C-alpha positions as CSV (number, residue, x, y, z in Angstrom):
1,M,15.3,-9.3,-15.3
2,T,13.3,-9.3,-12.1
3,L,11.9,-12.3,-10.5
4,Q,8.8,-12.5,-8.3
5,G,9.4,-14.4,-5.1
6,R,12.8,-12.8,-4.5
7,E,11.5,-9.6,-3.2
8,L,13.3,-6.5,-1.8
9,I,12.1,-3.3,-0.3
10,L,14.3,-0.3,-1.1
11,G,13.7,2.4,1.5
12,V,14.9,5.9,0.5
13,G,15.7,8.5,3.1
14,G,15.7,12.3,2.7
15,G,19.3,13.0,1.7
16,I,20.8,14.6,-1.3
17,S,22.4,11.2,-2.3
18,A,18.9,9.8,-2.8
19,Y,19.5,10.0,-6.5
20,K,22.3,7.4,-6.2
21,S,19.8,4.9,-5.1
22,A,18.4,4.9,-8.7
23,D,21.5,3.1,-9.8
24,L,21.4,0.8,-6.7
25,L,17.9,-0.2,-7.7
26,R,19.0,-1.3,-11.1
27,R,21.9,-3.3,-9.7
28,L,19.5,-5.0,-7.3
29,Q,17.3,-5.9,-10.2
30,D,20.3,-7.4,-11.9
31,L,20.6,-9.8,-8.9
32,G,17.1,-11.0,-9.7
33,F,15.2,-9.0,-7.1
34,G,11.8,-7.6,-7.6
35,V,12.2,-4.2,-6.0
36,T,9.5,-2.1,-4.3
37,V,10.5,1.4,-3.3
38,I,9.2,3.0,-0.1
39,P,10.5,6.6,0.0
40,T,10.1,8.9,3.0
41,R,8.1,12.1,2.5
42,S,11.3,14.2,2.8
43,S,13.2,12.1,0.2
44,L,10.6,13.1,-2.5
45,N,12.2,16.6,-2.4
46,F,15.2,15.0,-4.1
47,V,13.7,12.1,-6.2
48,G,10.0,11.9,-7.0
49,T,7.6,8.9,-7.1
50,S,7.5,8.9,-10.9
51,T,11.2,8.1,-11.1
52,W,10.9,5.2,-8.7
53,E,7.8,3.9,-10.5
54,A,9.5,4.1,-13.9
55,L,12.7,2.3,-12.7
56,S,11.0,-0.4,-10.5
57,G,8.0,-1.0,-12.8
58,R,5.8,-0.8,-9.7
59,S,3.6,1.7,-8.0
60,V,5.1,3.7,-5.1
61,N,3.2,4.4,-1.9
62,P,4.9,7.0,0.3
63,S,2.2,7.2,2.9
64,L,1.1,5.0,5.7
65,W,-2.5,6.3,5.2
66,N,-3.0,5.2,1.6
67,N,-5.1,1.9,1.2
68,V,-5.4,1.6,4.9
69,H,-7.7,-1.4,4.6
70,E,-4.8,-3.4,3.2
71,V,-2.6,-2.6,6.3
72,P,0.2,-1.6,3.9
73,H,3.1,-1.8,6.4
74,I,2.3,-5.4,7.4
75,K,1.7,-6.4,3.8
76,A,5.0,-4.9,2.7
77,A,6.9,-6.4,5.7
78,R,5.6,-9.9,5.0
79,S,6.3,-9.7,1.2
80,A,10.0,-8.8,1.5
81,N,12.9,-11.2,1.7
82,I,15.2,-8.3,2.6
83,I,15.0,-4.5,3.3
84,V,17.6,-2.0,2.2
85,V,17.5,1.6,3.3
86,A,19.7,3.9,1.1
87,P,20.4,6.6,2.0
88,A,19.8,6.1,5.7
89,T,19.9,9.6,7.2
90,A,20.8,10.4,10.8
91,D,17.1,10.9,11.5
92,L,16.2,7.5,10.1
93,L,19.0,5.8,12.0
94,A,17.7,7.4,15.2
95,K,14.1,6.4,14.6
96,I,14.9,2.8,13.7
97,A,17.3,2.4,16.6
98,N,14.7,3.6,19.1
99,G,11.7,1.9,17.6
100,I,10.0,5.1,16.4
101,C,7.4,4.4,13.7
102,D,5.9,7.5,12.2
103,D,5.7,6.7,8.4
104,L,5.3,3.7,6.1
105,L,9.0,2.9,5.9
106,T,9.7,2.9,9.7
107,N,6.5,0.9,10.4
108,T,7.4,-1.6,7.7
109,I,10.9,-2.1,9.2
110,S,9.4,-2.5,12.7
111,A,7.1,-5.2,11.4
112,S,9.7,-7.1,9.4
113,K,11.5,-10.3,10.3
114,S,13.7,-10.1,7.3
115,P,17.4,-9.1,7.1
116,I,17.7,-5.3,7.1
117,V,20.6,-3.3,5.5
118,L,21.2,0.3,6.3
119,V,23.4,2.5,4.1
120,P,24.2,5.7,6.0
121,A,25.0,8.9,4.0
122,M,25.4,12.3,5.7
123,H,27.8,15.0,6.5
124,P,30.9,14.0,8.6
125,E,29.8,15.9,11.6
126,M,26.5,14.1,11.7
127,W,28.0,10.7,11.1
128,L,30.5,11.2,14.0
129,N,27.9,12.7,16.3
130,H,27.8,10.8,19.6
131,A,24.1,10.1,19.2
132,T,24.6,8.7,15.7
133,V,27.5,6.6,16.8
134,A,25.4,5.2,19.7
135,N,22.5,4.5,17.4
136,V,24.7,2.6,14.9
137,E,26.2,0.5,17.7
138,R,22.7,-0.4,18.9
139,L,21.5,-1.3,15.4
140,R,24.5,-3.5,14.8
141,S,23.9,-5.3,18.1
142,R,20.4,-6.1,17.0
143,G,21.6,-7.8,13.8
144,F,21.2,-4.9,11.3
145,L,23.9,-4.6,8.7
146,V,25.1,-0.9,8.8
147,I,27.4,-0.4,5.9
148,E,30.3,2.0,6.6
149,P,30.0,5.2,4.5
150,D,32.9,6.2,2.1
151,E,35.2,9.1,2.6
152,G,35.0,11.9,0.0
153,R,33.5,15.0,-1.3
154,M,30.1,16.0,0.1
155,T,27.8,18.9,-0.9
156,G,29.5,22.2,-1.1
157,D,33.2,22.1,-0.1
158,D,32.8,19.5,2.7
159,F,35.0,16.5,2.6
160,G,35.2,13.5,5.0
161,V,33.5,10.3,6.1
162,G,29.8,10.0,5.4
163,R,29.7,9.8,1.6
164,Y,27.2,7.4,0.0
165,P,29.2,4.2,-0.6
166,E,30.0,3.0,-4.1
167,V,27.1,0.9,-5.4
168,S,29.3,-2.1,-6.2
169,R,30.4,-2.3,-2.6
170,I,26.8,-2.0,-1.4
171,V,25.7,-4.8,-3.6
172,S,28.7,-7.0,-2.5
173,E,28.0,-6.4,1.2
174,I,24.2,-7.1,0.7
175,S,25.0,-10.4,-1.1
176,K,27.3,-11.5,1.7
177,F,25.0,-10.5,4.5
178,A,21.9,-12.2,3.0
179,E,24.0,-15.1,1.7
180,L,22.8,-14.5,-1.9
181,N,24.0,-16.7,-4.7
182,S,23.2,-15.4,-8.1
183,D,25.4,-17.6,-10.2
184,L,22.5,-18.6,-12.5
185,L,21.5,-15.1,-13.4
186,G,20.8,-15.0,-17.1
187,K,20.3,-18.7,-17.4
188,K,17.1,-20.5,-18.3
189,I,16.4,-23.7,-16.4
190,L,13.7,-26.2,-17.4
191,V,12.4,-28.7,-14.7
192,T,10.0,-31.6,-15.0
193,A,8.3,-32.8,-11.9
194,G,5.7,-35.2,-10.6
195,G,4.4,-38.4,-12.2
196,T,2.5,-38.9,-15.4
197,R,-0.8,-40.6,-15.5
198,E,-1.9,-42.8,-18.5
199,A,-5.7,-43.1,-18.8
200,I,-7.3,-46.5,-18.9
201,D,-10.8,-45.0,-19.0
202,P,-12.4,-41.8,-17.6
203,V,-11.8,-42.8,-14.0
204,R,-8.8,-45.1,-14.0
205,F,-5.1,-44.6,-14.9
206,I,-1.7,-46.1,-14.7
207,G,0.6,-43.9,-12.7
208,N,3.2,-43.7,-9.9
209,I,3.5,-42.2,-6.4
210,S,6.0,-39.4,-7.3
211,S,5.0,-36.2,-5.4
212,G,7.0,-33.7,-7.4
213,K,8.7,-32.4,-4.3
214,Q,12.3,-32.8,-5.7
215,G,11.4,-31.0,-9.0
216,Y,9.7,-28.2,-7.1
217,A,12.7,-27.9,-4.8
218,L,15.0,-27.6,-7.9
219,A,12.8,-25.0,-9.6
220,K,12.7,-22.9,-6.4
221,A,16.5,-23.2,-5.8
222,A,17.2,-22.2,-9.4
223,R,14.9,-19.2,-9.2
224,N,16.6,-18.1,-6.0
225,R,20.0,-18.3,-7.7
226,G,18.8,-15.9,-10.4
227,A,17.6,-18.2,-13.2
228,E,14.5,-17.9,-15.3
229,V,12.7,-21.1,-14.6
230,V,10.0,-23.1,-16.4
231,L,8.4,-26.0,-14.5
232,I,6.5,-28.7,-16.3
233,A,4.4,-30.4,-13.5
234,A,2.6,-33.7,-13.9
235,N,-0.2,-34.3,-11.4
236,T,1.2,-32.7,-8.3
237,N,-0.7,-31.3,-5.3
238,L,2.0,-28.7,-4.6
239,P,1.2,-25.0,-4.6
240,P,2.6,-22.8,-7.4
241,I,5.9,-21.1,-6.8
242,D,6.0,-17.3,-7.2
243,G,8.2,-16.2,-10.1
244,I,8.2,-19.6,-11.9
245,R,6.1,-20.3,-15.0
246,T,4.4,-23.6,-14.4
247,I,2.9,-25.7,-17.1
248,N,0.5,-28.5,-15.9
249,V,0.3,-31.7,-17.8
250,V,-1.2,-35.2,-17.2
251,S,0.3,-37.8,-19.5
252,A,3.7,-38.6,-21.0
253,L,2.5,-37.4,-24.4
254,D,1.4,-34.1,-22.8
255,M,4.8,-33.7,-21.3
256,Q,6.5,-34.7,-24.6
257,R,4.5,-31.9,-26.3
258,E,5.5,-29.2,-23.8
259,L,9.1,-30.3,-23.8
260,A,9.3,-30.0,-27.6
261,V,8.3,-26.3,-27.2
262,E,10.4,-25.4,-24.1
263,F,13.6,-27.4,-24.4
264,E,15.1,-25.3,-27.2
265,K,15.1,-22.2,-25.0
266,C,16.8,-23.6,-21.9
267,D,20.4,-23.9,-20.8
268,A,19.8,-26.8,-18.5
269,I,17.0,-29.3,-18.0
270,F,16.3,-31.4,-14.9
271,M,14.2,-34.4,-15.7
272,T,12.9,-35.2,-12.2
273,A,9.4,-36.3,-13.4
274,A,8.6,-40.0,-13.1
275,V,7.3,-40.7,-16.6
276,A,5.2,-43.9,-16.9
277,D,7.1,-46.5,-19.0
278,A,3.9,-47.8,-20.6
279,K,0.3,-46.7,-21.3
280,P,-2.9,-48.6,-22.3
281,K,-2.9,-49.4,-26.0
282,E,-6.4,-48.1,-26.2
283,R,-8.2,-45.6,-23.9
284,N,-11.9,-46.4,-23.3
285,T,-14.1,-43.4,-23.5
286,E,-16.6,-45.1,-21.1
287,K,-15.9,-46.6,-17.7
288,I,-15.0,-50.3,-18.0
289,K,-17.2,-52.6,-16.1
290,K,-15.3,-54.5,-13.3
291,I,-16.2,-57.8,-14.9
292,N,-14.4,-56.7,-18.1
293,L,-11.2,-55.7,-16.4
294,D,-9.5,-59.0,-17.1
295,K,-6.6,-57.6,-19.0
296,I,-5.2,-54.2,-20.2
297,E,-3.0,-54.2,-23.3
298,L,0.0,-51.9,-22.9
299,E,2.4,-50.2,-25.2
300,E,5.6,-48.3,-24.5
301,N,5.6,-44.6,-23.9
302,P,8.3,-42.6,-25.7
303,D,11.6,-42.3,-23.8
304,L,11.5,-38.5,-23.2
305,L,15.0,-38.4,-21.8
306,V,16.5,-40.1,-24.9
307,E,14.5,-37.8,-27.2
308,I,15.7,-34.7,-25.5
309,A,19.3,-36.0,-25.4
310,K,19.2,-36.5,-29.2
311,R,18.1,-32.9,-29.8
312,A,20.4,-31.3,-27.2
313,K,23.0,-28.8,-28.3
314,A,26.6,-29.3,-27.0
315,E,26.2,-26.4,-24.6
316,Q,22.9,-27.6,-23.0
317,V,23.2,-29.6,-19.8
318,L,20.8,-32.5,-19.3
319,V,20.3,-34.0,-15.8
320,A,18.6,-37.3,-15.4
321,F,17.0,-39.0,-12.4
322,A,16.7,-42.7,-11.7
323,A,14.9,-44.5,-8.9
324,E,15.9,-48.1,-8.2
325,T,15.0,-50.8,-5.7
326,G,17.3,-53.4,-4.3
327,E,21.1,-53.1,-4.3
328,V,22.4,-49.9,-5.9
329,D,24.8,-50.6,-8.9
330,L,26.7,-47.4,-9.5
331,G,28.5,-48.8,-12.5
332,A,25.3,-49.8,-14.2
333,A,23.8,-46.4,-13.4
334,T,26.8,-44.6,-15.0
335,E,26.5,-46.8,-18.1
336,K,22.8,-45.9,-18.2
337,L,23.5,-42.1,-18.1
338,R,26.0,-42.6,-21.0
339,R,23.5,-44.6,-23.0
340,K,20.8,-42.0,-22.4
341,G,23.0,-39.1,-23.3
342,A,22.7,-37.2,-20.0
343,A,25.5,-35.0,-18.4
344,L,24.5,-35.9,-14.9
345,L,22.4,-38.5,-13.2
346,Y,20.9,-38.6,-9.7
347,L,20.4,-42.1,-8.5
348,N,18.4,-43.1,-5.4
349,N,17.0,-46.2,-3.8
350,V,13.3,-46.2,-3.2
351,S,13.0,-49.6,-1.6
352,G,10.4,-49.9,1.0
353,G,8.6,-46.7,-0.1
354,A,11.6,-44.5,0.6
355,I,12.0,-41.0,-1.0
356,F,8.7,-40.7,-2.8
357,G,6.5,-38.2,-1.1
358,S,9.2,-37.4,1.5
359,D,10.9,-34.1,2.2
360,R,14.2,-35.9,2.4
361,T,16.3,-37.9,0.0
362,S,19.6,-39.8,-0.3
363,G,21.5,-41.1,-3.3
364,Y,24.4,-40.5,-5.6
365,I,25.2,-37.8,-8.2
366,L,27.0,-39.4,-11.1
367,D,28.5,-38.2,-14.4
368,A,30.0,-40.0,-17.4
369,N,33.6,-39.2,-16.4
370,G,33.4,-41.2,-13.2
371,L,32.2,-38.6,-10.8
372,Q,30.5,-40.1,-7.8
373,I,29.1,-37.9,-5.0
374,H,27.4,-39.6,-2.2
375,C,24.4,-37.6,-0.9
376,P,23.5,-39.1,2.5
377,D,20.1,-38.4,4.1
378,Q,19.3,-34.7,3.5
379,D,16.5,-32.3,2.6
380,K,15.5,-32.2,-1.0
381,D,16.2,-28.5,-0.9
382,T,19.8,-29.3,0.0
383,L,20.1,-31.8,-2.8
384,A,18.6,-29.2,-5.2
385,D,21.5,-26.8,-4.6
386,L,24.1,-29.6,-4.9
387,L,22.6,-30.6,-8.3
388,L,22.6,-27.0,-9.4
389,D,26.2,-26.7,-8.4
390,Q,27.2,-29.6,-10.6
391,A,25.1,-28.4,-13.5
392,R,26.7,-24.9,-13.2
393,I,30.1,-26.5,-13.5
394,K,29.0,-28.3,-16.7
395,L,27.5,-25.0,-18.1
396,G,31.0,-23.5,-17.7
């Protein structure tokens, strides 16, 4: 599985071990990366563009002078969350260390502000050469991760330090360096966000002031941890998130219809959307004159959380959200989550217009077994990962 929005450039240098990067590419895709390969011209003597295109599922551009109008090195540098060069030859190490930019790969590295990982592979004499040693020291001092090569058999009868590292070690070191967490790889996460609108007439509605920011933060965090994410968004003004399938809805019934389709496929669902409790009993097809707006008859909307809880399988994790005003009653909130059938509940106090529309939040994470985690004032992105941590525990 590859996810857009978690993008990696795999630079391939001109060494005999270039073929080993084919396996590295696959392992990086397993982490949830979309991988774009930029080979040097000399590396194509060992592995051709057709191999990289077949494995990555993407076109490969080995030249700085193709599609010049797109400024390919700047476009590539801005798109990548991380750059990995494997194998990194002595020539490439020297160029990067000294700021030499004479092809697409070195120009992209020079233009990038993302973490950069170099995986040297060369004969022992070249790895231990004073110039190479100095270049590696310089690169490390600038914040590059230069992974130590293995010791072992080279081409011919040579043996020593300089061998392409085991792919498992490369992946482990990349994950630590870039602080990657892929604990949701293979999981499907469903998130609802925003606030539903219940039409009174063609120009008026009953709604709320939910911005959808917490739901979007959860969807993005789940994607970044390797999950396949579907976001059901009600009336938000937030831009779409790369790599996340977004379904836009308006009313509670719209959301109910989409949940009926998507819920069966998910491992966990986060019901962050503020669903209107009631809707007009009748929707007027024409705008109601002001003098006739003396009353609006209402009827209850379905309780989407309860409906989902009744259908949930034992292995599915349901996370509910509650916004209250006044004094927070954790006992009542815990009883509510038991009654609704949720595994977890996030409770916050929105008195005085707090939380809604803000980038920050505060509240409590609760479960039916008495768990109470106080979440003092923090970014909604931070809370998203805390909630995912708790849901991951429930998923087992």
